[in-house]
N, C-alpha and C positions, 0 to 999 in steps of 0.2 A: 070327729071320732065319736063313736057310740059311747055314752057315759057308762053303760053297763060293763064295758071292757076295762074300765079303770077305777070303778067305785069299790071301796073297801066295805065289806059287809059284816065282818067280825074282827075282833082283836083278842089277843091273848099273849101277854108277856109280863113276867114277874121279875125278869133280870135281863142282862144284856149278853148272855152267853149260851143259854139253852139253844138247841138246834133251831135255826131260823128257817121258817117255812114261807113267810110272806113278808115283803118289804115294799115300802113306797120309796121310789127313787125320784129325785128332783128333775126338773126339766127347764128348758129355756125357750124364749120366743123364736119364731122363724127369723132368719137373717133378713128376710124381705121387709121386716119392720123398718129398716133404715134405707130402703131402696131409693126414696125420694130426696135424700140429703144431697144437696148440690155439690159439696166438696167431695169429689170422688175418692181422694186419698183417705179422708176421714171416714167416708162411707165404707170403704174396703176394710179399714182397720176394725171398725165396729162389727162389721159382718164377719170378719175373721174370728173375732172372739166368740161369736155365737156359733159359727160353723165348728170350730175346734172344741168348744165346750160340749156341744151336742155329740160330736164324734167320740169324745172321751167318755161321756155318759153312756153311750151305747156300748163301749168297751166294758165299762163297769157292769152294765146290765147283762151282757153275755157271760161275764165271769160268774155273776150270781146265779144265772140260769143254769150254767154248766155244773154248779154245785147243788142243783135241785131246789133253788129258791124261786118262788113265784114273785115276779117283779111287776109292780103296778106304777104306772107313770101318768101324771096329768098330761093332757094334750098340749102341744107346743103353744097354742093360742088359747089356753084355758081362760085367761083374762082377756076378753074380747074388747080391749080398750079402744081400738080404732076401727070398730065395725063399720062406721060410715065411710071408711076409705080402704076397705078390704085389708085391714090390719097392716097398712103401710103408714110409716111415720112421715108426715109432711112437715118439714122444718118451718116453713113459712106460716101455714095455717093452724098448725097444732100447738106450737110453742107458746103463743100468746095466752097469758093467764094460767099457764101450767107451772108447777113447782118441781117437776121431774117425773120421769117415767116410773110406773110401779115396778117393783122387783118381780121377776118371774118366780114361780114356785120351785126354786132350785134347792132350797135348804128346808125341807119340811120339818126337820127336827127342831127348828127354832120355834115353831108354832104349836106343836102337838106333843103330848106326853102319854104314852101307853102305860096304863096302870091296871094290870090284871086284864079284866075283860071290858074295860072302859077306856076311852080315849078322851083326854081332857084337852080342849082347845085353850091354850094359854095366852093367845094374843088376840086382843079385841080388834075388830076391823080387818080380819084376815082375808076378806074378799072371796074370790072364787076358789082359793085353795081348799076351803071348807067343803066344796062340792065333791071332793074325792071320797067323802065318807058317808055311809048310810046314817041317817039321823038316829037310828036305833043304837048305834055303837058309840056315838060321840057325845060328850058331856059339854054342853054350851054354857056352863054355869057363869063364867066371867062375862060372856057376851050378854047373858040375861041380866046380870048385875048392872052392866053398862046401860042397857035399855031402861032399867028401872030408874037409874040415876037421871037419864035423859028425860024421862017422864015426870021427874020430880018426886018419885015415890020413895027414894032413899037419899040421904044427905051426902053420902060419900061411898067410895068403893070398898070392897072387902080387904084389899091389900094395904098394908101399912108401910110406905116407903121409909127407909132409914135416914134419908137426907143425903146419901152419897150415891155415887154410881148412877144407875138409870133413874132413880128417884129424883136426882138433882137435874139430870139432863132433860127429862120429859115433862117435868112439872107436876104439881100435886093432883090434877084431875086425870089426865091421861094415864099417869103412872100408877094409879090406884086400881086399875082394872086389867092389868096384864103383867106377865113376867116371862122370862126366857125359860122355855121348857128344859133346856140342858142344865138348869140350876138344880135338877133333881136326878139322882141315880137310884135305880132299883136294885136291891140286894135281897131277893126273896121277900120275906115279910117285913123288911126294914127299908126305909127310904133315907138316903143320904141327901140332906137338903142344905143348900147354900143360902144363908139368911143375910148376907151382907147388904143386899139392896132392898130386900123385903123382910121385915122382922117377923112376920106371922104366916109365911107360906106353910110351915109345918102344921099350924093350927087348922088352916083351911083344908089341907089335904087329908089330915087325919079325921076331920069331921065328916068329910065326904067319902072317904075310903077307909073305914074303920078296920079293915083287915090288915093294915100296915101299922108298924111302929116307926119311930123317927129318930134320927140322929143328925147332928149339925156338923158341917165342915165349911169354913169360910175361905173362899178363894177369889171372890169377886164377881159372882153372878153367872158367868157362862162357863160352867165347870168342865164341859167336854173339851175345852181347849187347854185345860190344866191337869186333868186326870182321866184315866181310863181303867176299867176293871175287866180285863180280858177273860178271866175265869175266877172261880172262888180261890182265894188265897194269894192273889197277885194284884198289886196296884202299880201302874206306871204313871209318873207325875212329872210335871214341868219343873224347871230349875228353882222356881220360887216356892216350891213345896218340899216336904220331906217326911220322914217317918213320924215325927211328932204330930203332924197334922192328922194322922190316922190312928193314933194309939188308942183313942176312945171309940171312934166310929167303926174301925175295922181292926180290932185287936188281933195280933198274931199273924197278920197277913204280911207277906213279903212286899216291900216297897222299893221300886226302882225309881230313883230320881235321875232324870236325864240331865247330865252335867253339861253336855255340849250338843244342843239341838242343831240339826243339819239343815239350816235354812236354805242353803244353796243347792241341795240335792235336786236333781231333775234337769230338764231342758231349759237352757238360757237363764238360769237363776244366778249366774255368776256375778252379775252386777247389782244384785238386790241391795246390798248394804249401802252402796253409793247412790243408786237411782231412787231409792225409797224417799230420799229427801225431797224429791220433786213433788210428791203427793203426800208429804207429811206422814208417811208410813201407813196410810189408809189402804192403798191398793197399788198394784204394780203390774205392768206387762213389759216385755222387752222393748216395745215400740215407744214407750212413754217418753224416754229421754230425748228422742229426736223428733217428737211430734207434739209440740205445744198445743196444737188444735185439739188433739185427742184429750190431753189433760184438761183443757178448758171445758170441753164438752162433757166429760165425765163429772167434773166438779159442778157444772151448771145444771145438768139434767139427769145424771145417773147416780146421784148420791144415794138413792135407795138401793142401788145394785151392789155397792161395795160396802165393806165393813171396816175393820182396823187390823189389817193383816200383820202388822209389825208385832202384835202381841200374841199371834197364833203359833202354837207348836204342833205341827201336823203329825209328828210321830205319836202324839197322844190321841189324836182324833181318828180312831180306828173303829171298824165294825166287825164284831165277832159273828161268825157264821155258826160256830159251835165252840165247845171248849178246846177243840183240836185245831180249828182253822180261823184265821182272822185276816181281814182285808186292810191294807194300808196303802198309802200313796207315797211313802217316803222311807227308803232304806236307811237305817241308822244302826251302826254296829251294836251299841249298847242295848237298844230295844230288840233288835234281831236276835242277839245272843240270849237275852233274858226270855224271850218267847220260846226259843228252841229248848232252853233249859227246863221250861215248864211244859214241854210237850205240845207246843202250839206251832202250827205251820203258818208262817206269814205268806200271803199272796199280795204282790205289789201291783197296783193299778195306776194307770196314767191319768193325770188330771193337770193339764198344762196351765190352766188359768186359775189355779187355787188361790194365788195371791191377788187376783182381781176380785173374785167372788168372796174371798175369805171363807172358804169352805173345805173341810176335810171329809173323809168318807163317812164319819159319824153324822156330820151336819147334812150331807147330801142325801141321807137315808133316814127312814123311820121304820123301825121294826114293829110290825103290826101283829104278826103271829109267830110265836115260838112254841115248840113242844114243852110239855111239862106244866106244873102248877106252882102254887106258892110253897116255899120251903123256909125253914129256919136254918140259916148257915152259922149260927152262933150258939148252938146248944152246948 
């Protein structure tokens, strides 16, 4: 694919609800990447995940385009990891010395944060996913800091891990040069920042982007799995949050706390609560229970592909196309009724393997261009 067809040349977004004009939508590898796996049943199951994921992504793409949104996608083999074998995965020759396949660029929201007319790359070592963007619009600050550290020019990274969460899991060196982009929500000239894992994210952001002010809300790092701001005046949040969490950051806004997340909504999710024990809640497909070979392969070689789906509330993880329209992959009466009450029309999109990739519509997309400019919503 010609890179000009998918490269982002400009960005503009100061919130998550102004009319959406351009979005990056994630993608997956070609199913042929598993063609050389000798166990045909295992091969077919792995390829099925990629076939169906791609099919559902194309459905999401069509929905967005029908709403007038330009959709940019990385090519399916953007990471040409197996170029010496035509992008085909050879179980015998490729596995030795490998610690797992790299994750496709399916959740761009994890790695990039649109802040006005700049795009901050928040994950060091993001690989070919960074090639989607014109260097003129992307801020590579954290990558540059990592390079300086590698060259011995600075003693440590700019971020200060708190000692919990990601800081504890990744270790003191890696963790000081990256953070999850969904730890930050934009509300006009105000940033809602989760500092549970990194105590000084706000300091770095305000120094580099002085047009914003900041406020803190602590939910555990990956906030788009815990809260959503569909339009000014409305917060939708997971069961572990509530109005008290927003009384200082979003004063006066209506807060809908989802009391009963509908984990089983959708196709073949009925066995989730029982079957998730097989994979310790990290990921799930309907075939996992009866296919130990699939479970072992994912645990051995696809750990970068999966997340921790047990903690995800997909009713929260939505994408606003405007203040009047929002995309969701999970019908849930509480949320549906609240959206309707606030004049928002929900459109439901199919994504069968959300519990495998641990990705909702917000994760699968990155809003790069929205109409409008910076505003103060708290005058």
